[in-house]
C-alpha positions as CSV (number, residue, x, y, z in Angstrom):
1,M,115.0,133.9,128.4
2,F,117.6,131.1,128.5
3,P,117.5,128.2,128.7
4,I,114.7,127.5,126.3
5,K,113.3,124.1,127.4
6,F,111.0,121.8,125.5
7,T,110.3,118.1,125.0
8,V,109.8,116.5,121.6
9,L,108.0,113.3,120.9
10,K,108.3,112.1,117.3
11,D,105.3,110.3,115.8
12,F,104.9,109.0,112.2
13,N,103.8,112.3,110.8
14,V,106.9,114.1,112.1
15,Y,109.1,111.3,110.7
16,E,107.3,111.3,107.3
17,D,107.8,115.1,107.0
18,F,111.5,114.7,107.9
19,F,112.0,111.8,105.5
20,I,110.5,113.7,102.5
21,F,112.3,116.9,103.5
22,S,115.6,115.0,103.6
23,L,115.1,113.9,100.0
24,F,114.8,117.5,98.7
25,K,116.1,119.9,101.4
26,S,114.6,123.0,99.8
27,R,111.4,124.9,99.5
28,R,110.0,122.3,97.0
29,Y,109.7,119.6,99.6
30,K,106.1,120.5,100.5
31,T,104.9,120.2,96.9
32,A,106.9,117.0,96.2
33,K,104.0,114.7,97.1
34,G,101.6,116.8,95.1
35,T,103.7,116.4,92.0
36,F,103.8,112.6,92.5
37,F,101.2,111.9,89.8
38,L,102.4,114.5,87.3
39,P,104.9,112.3,85.3
40,F,102.3,109.5,85.3
41,I,99.5,111.8,84.2
42,L,101.6,113.2,81.4
43,M,103.0,109.9,80.0
44,I,99.7,108.0,79.7
45,P,98.0,110.6,77.4
46,L,101.2,110.8,75.3
47,A,101.2,107.0,74.9
48,I,97.5,107.0,73.9
49,I,98.0,109.9,71.5
50,S,101.0,108.1,69.9
51,I,98.8,105.1,69.3
52,F,96.2,107.2,67.4
53,L,99.0,109.0,65.4
54,E,100.1,105.5,64.4
55,L,103.7,106.0,65.6
56,P,105.9,102.9,65.7
57,A,104.5,100.4,68.2
58,I,107.6,100.6,70.4
59,F,107.0,104.3,71.3
60,P,103.7,103.7,73.2
61,S,105.2,100.7,74.9
62,I,108.2,102.7,76.1
63,L,106.0,105.5,77.4
64,F,103.8,103.0,79.3
65,A,106.8,101.3,80.7
66,L,108.3,104.7,81.8
67,S,105.1,105.8,83.4
68,I,104.7,102.6,85.3
69,T,108.3,102.7,86.5
70,T,107.9,106.3,87.5
71,F,104.7,105.6,89.3
72,L,106.3,102.7,91.2
73,L,109.5,104.6,92.1
74,F,107.7,107.7,93.4
75,G,105.0,105.6,95.1
76,Y,107.8,103.8,97.0
77,L,109.6,107.0,97.9
78,F,106.6,108.9,99.1
79,F,104.3,106.3,100.5
80,I,106.1,103.1,101.3
81,A,109.7,104.0,102.3
82,P,108.8,106.4,105.1
83,K,106.5,103.9,106.8
84,R,109.1,101.0,106.5
85,N,111.9,103.2,107.9
86,Y,109.7,104.4,110.7
87,N,108.8,100.8,111.7
88,K,112.5,99.8,111.5
89,L,113.6,102.6,113.8
90,N,110.5,102.6,116.0
91,E,112.3,102.2,119.3
92,M,114.2,105.4,118.6
93,F,110.9,107.3,118.5
94,L,109.2,105.8,121.5
95,Y,111.0,108.0,124.0
96,P,110.8,111.8,124.2
97,Q,113.8,114.0,123.7
98,D,114.4,116.9,126.1
99,F,116.0,119.9,124.6
100,E,117.6,122.8,126.5
101,V,118.8,125.7,124.3
102,F,121.3,128.2,125.6
103,E,122.9,131.2,124.0
104,D,125.8,129.3,122.4
105,Y,124.9,125.6,122.6
106,F,122.0,123.2,123.2
107,T,121.6,119.8,124.9
108,V,119.5,116.9,124.0
109,T,118.6,114.1,126.5
110,Q,116.8,111.0,125.7
111,K,115.9,108.4,128.3
112,G,114.3,105.1,127.6
113,E,114.9,101.3,127.9
114,E,116.5,101.0,124.5
115,A,117.5,104.5,123.7
116,N,119.5,106.5,126.2
117,G,121.6,109.4,125.2
118,Y,122.9,112.9,125.9
119,S,124.4,115.3,123.4
120,K,125.8,118.8,123.9
121,L,126.4,120.7,120.7
122,N,127.7,124.2,120.2
123,F,126.0,126.1,117.4
124,S,129.3,126.5,115.7
125,Q,129.5,122.7,115.4
126,L,126.3,122.3,113.4
127,Y,126.3,121.2,109.8
128,K,123.1,123.1,108.9
129,V,119.8,124.2,110.4
130,Y,116.7,124.1,108.3
131,E,113.4,125.8,109.2
132,T,110.2,124.7,107.5
133,H,106.5,125.4,108.2
134,N,106.3,122.4,110.4
135,A,109.7,122.0,112.0
136,F,113.3,122.9,112.7
137,Y,115.8,120.3,111.4
138,I,119.1,120.7,113.2
139,A,121.6,118.8,111.1
140,I,124.7,117.7,113.0
141,S,126.1,116.1,109.8
142,S,125.0,115.5,106.2
143,Q,123.3,112.3,107.4
144,Q,122.0,113.1,110.9
145,A,119.6,115.6,112.2
146,F,117.4,116.4,115.2
147,P,113.8,117.1,114.0
148,I,112.0,119.6,116.2
149,P,108.4,119.7,115.3
150,K,106.9,123.2,115.8
151,K,103.7,121.6,117.1
152,D,105.6,120.8,120.3
153,L,106.7,124.4,120.8
154,S,104.9,127.5,121.9
155,N,104.8,130.6,119.5
156,D,107.3,132.4,121.8
157,Q,109.7,129.4,121.6
158,I,109.4,129.3,117.8
159,T,110.2,133.0,117.6
160,L,113.1,132.8,120.0
161,L,114.6,129.8,118.2
162,S,114.3,131.5,114.8
163,E,115.9,134.6,116.0
164,L,118.7,132.7,117.8
165,F,119.5,130.6,114.8
166,S,119.5,133.6,112.5
167,I,122.0,135.4,114.9
168,K,124.2,132.5,115.9
169,I,124.4,130.4,112.7
170,D,126.1,131.6,109.5
171,A,123.6,132.5,106.7
172,K,125.0,129.7,104.5
173,K,124.1,127.2,107.2
174,Y,120.7,128.5,108.3
175,K,118.1,127.8,105.6
176,I,114.5,129.0,105.8
177,C,112.5,126.7,103.5
178,Y,109.3,128.6,103.4
179,K,108.2,132.2,102.9
180,K,107.7,133.9,106.3
């Protein structure tokens, strides 16, 4: 059973999921992109209705300005920022990470020209572990995490990791962000 060994290679889709998840860190992260247009869609009709109701001229202008600002802000957060950050950190994602998970700890090894490293972490040292539909996010601090995409794991490995995390990690630190 132990060690559980697997290799992870992070592409843009993995990074984008992680980026958006890190903004919300809850069950809502999957619907965040879907609600992108909601404020925009609501504010435009309100502005148009306020014109027909002959409200003071400033009201429609404020609604239009708010809707455009909201559109630009959410557009940047969901569509532009993940790609820009991925391109900045690209060399970190070029090389695979080899994981070995044991009963009380795990190791991560990365070998590459520009990114070499080895980490050994006890489960008791972890900040939090999040499980989503697509990945496990092993947070070693509030700002750093190891994304482990489930597409790189077998069904048996996913089950073993879920069970191990639920046993070894305090319930306050292990968050399941989807309905099983």
